Every structure is written in C-alpha cells, then in structure tokens.
N, C-alpha and C positions, 0 to 999 in steps of 0.2 A: 818325487815329492808331490808334483802336480797331479800325477795319476792317483795318489793316495787321497789328495784333497777332493778330486772329482768323485772317487768312490764313496767317500764320507758324505759328500753332498747328496749323492743318490740315496744313500741309506736314510739320511735326514728327510728327504722328500717322501720316501715310502712310509716312514714313521708318521710324518705329518698327515699324509693321506689317510693312514689307518686311524689316527686320532680323530680326524674330521669325520670319518665314517662312524666311529664309536659315538661321538657327540650327536651326530645326526640320528642314529638309531635310538639313543637314550631320549633325545628330544621328541622323536615321533612317539615313543612309548608313553612318555609323560603326557603329551598332548592328547593322545588317544584315550588314555585313562581318564583325564579331566573331562573330555567330551562325554564320556559315559556317565561320569559322576554328576555333571551339570544337567543331564536330561531330567525332565520333570518326573518325579516319582509317582507311581500309581498308588493312591491312598484309598483306604476303605471309605465308602460313602458315609458322611456324617449326617445323621438324621435326628439326633437328640442332643440336648444340652450336655448330658454326661459325656457322650462321645466327643463332642466339640471341646469340652474342657480337658478331657483325657489326652486328646490329640495335641494339646498345647496351644490352642488358639486363644486369643485375647478374651478375657472375661471382664465385662464392664462392671464398674463399681456402682451398681444400681440395686434396687430391691423391688421385684425379684431380679436376680442376676441374669445377664444376657451374654451370650457367646456367639460370635460371628465366624462363619466359615463358608467358603465357596459361594459368597454372595447371599447367604442366608443367615438369619439371626434366630437363635434358639433361646427359649426362656427356661429358667430353672422351675420346672413344674412343681417340685416339692414346696418351694417358697410361694409359688403362685397359689397352690391349694391352701397353704397355711394362712394366706392373706385373704382367702375367699375371692380371688380375682379370676377374671376370664379374659382371654385375648379379645381385642376389638372386634374381630370377625365373628365371634361367638355371642356378642351382645345382641339384645333385641334390636330389630331394625329401626324402630323409632328413636331409641337411645343413640344408635350409631349416627343417625341423621342429625340429632341435636349436637353431638360431639363434633362432627364434621363442620356443621354450621358455625359453631363457636370458634373452631380453629380458623376458619376462613375469615372471621371477623377480627379475632385477637392476634393470630399468628399466620397471616396470609402466605408468608415465605415457607411455611411448613406444610403447604398443601400443593401437590403436583399432580396434574391429571385427575383431579377430584379425589385424590388419595392423600391421607395424612402421612407425612414423611418424618424421619428422624433428622437430627442436626446435620448428618452427612449426606442427606438427600435420598437415603434408601427408604423403602416402604416401612412404615412404623410398626413397632412391636408393642404399641400402646396396650395397656391392660386397664381394666376397671372392675371395681367391686360394686355390685348393685343388688337391690331388692325392689319390692313393688313400688315404693315411693321415693327412693333416694339412690344416688350413685356417686362414687368417687372415682374419677378417672385420672391416672397419672399422665403428666405431660411428657411426651417422649422427644419433643423437639427442643424446647428450651431447657429441660432438665431441672430436677429439684423442685418442681411445682406440681400442684394437683388442683383439679376442678371439683366442685361440689355441685351436683345436679339434683333437682327435686322435681317430682312429677306433680303437676297441677292439673287436675282433671285427667285429660288424656294426653297432655303435652309435657315433654321434658324441657326444663329451663335451667340455665346456669344460675346458681345462687351466688357463688363466690369462687375465687381462686386464691391459693396461698402458697408460699414458699417455706413458711415456718410451722404453721399448725392451724387447725380450724378452731372456731369459737366453740367452747364447751356447750353453751346453750343450744347452738345449732345441732350439734351431734346428738344431744339428749332429746331434742325435739323430734328428731327422726329415728331415735333409738338405734343409732349406728353401732354395730359390734366393735368391740375394742380391737379385734384382729385386723380390722380395716385400717387402723390408725397406727402410723409409725412402723418401725422395723424391729421385730422381736430379737434380732441379732445385733442391734446397734449398741455401741458403747456409749451410753448416755448416763447422766446423773441418776435417772430413775431405773437404771439397770436394764434398759431396753423396753420398759413398759410403754404402753400407749400414752400419749399425752395430748393436751389441748390447751387453749388459752382462755383464761378467765380474766377478761380485761387485757392487761399487759403482762399478766403473770402466767407462766407455764406451769400447769399442774398435771397430775396423773389422771387418766381417763379410764373408766367412767368415774 
C-alpha cells in the first residue's frame, strides 16, 4: 500500500512539473506577443491637414480647423482659402511685427523666444486676412478672439479686439469682405452668414 502511494506521488510530481512547464511556455508566448504589439508602429509621415485628420489625430474645434500630429499643427487649407486667410509666416513683414508687438503687450504669456505660441505653449498657427489698409488676425492663444488692424500711412496699428463681433461701421469703413467675418459653416440664427454689431444688436453683414 505504501509503495502504491509513493508511486502515485511520483506521478503527481511529474504532472505538476509538466503543468508548470506548459504555464511557463504559454506565459512566455503571451509576453513575447505583447512586447511586439507594444512596440511603436511606423506610421506614414503626416504632411497635410487631410492626412492628419484621416489618421485619427485630434481636430480642434476652430475655424479654420487645426489638426496636430508629431509635434506639428496643420490647418484646413480649404477653409483657410474660403476665409481669405494666410498663415502668420506668410503675412507682410511689417504686419507680422505689428501683430507680435500687440501680443507682447496684451498677451505676454503667449510669446516665447520672440515667437507667438498657442495656449499649450507650441508655436502658433495664427492666421490673418489682410488687404492694403486693413487686417483681421485670429488670436491663437486665448482663443475665440480676433484683432482688427488698420494701416495708417506706413504703419500697422491695432484698432480693436473682439470675442463677439466687430462694429459694422468699422467693417464698412474699410470695406471688409464678408468672407473674412464669421464661420460660413457655423450653426447660427443667420444660417452661418457673416455678422457684425450695430450698437448692441447683432446684424448680418454687409
């Protein structure tokens, strides 16, 4: 009887060792597979807004839309063109200087190393619409605001800033195109039409 018990114990030992071996092998396989899965995937270079959006990166709820990937921000060029805007880097040098100077005065926290930054500290994707005597620049740091600049002689100067809308008389004085004002895709009472303020009343523009 004792011999039988010893033999049975030996069988149990072998089975236990075999089970441990199987568990170890399965664990190693799962670990190895997860290691390969967790390795960074090589993705195609993102060079445009469309590629950034298609790749599933976050698109900011701005107009024009902005999408960030790999430390870069891309602007929806179709919306940019519809609004008649240009990136800050493509604006006339004297207008760039005026905008930067205004930022330094009004929003010093939005200027790093003499460059305009966004709210998260990254270099700005600020855009502006401009013509010979007037410009409207979107604030990219505080968000939801815009500057109105006018050229007096040879000098660009800030006229006003707004979060709601510009004065209708100001826009008409400088013959500002309606495309510069508002978001044509916006869900507004005017159906997305451009708007301005006549006193305290919001009206369609022009």
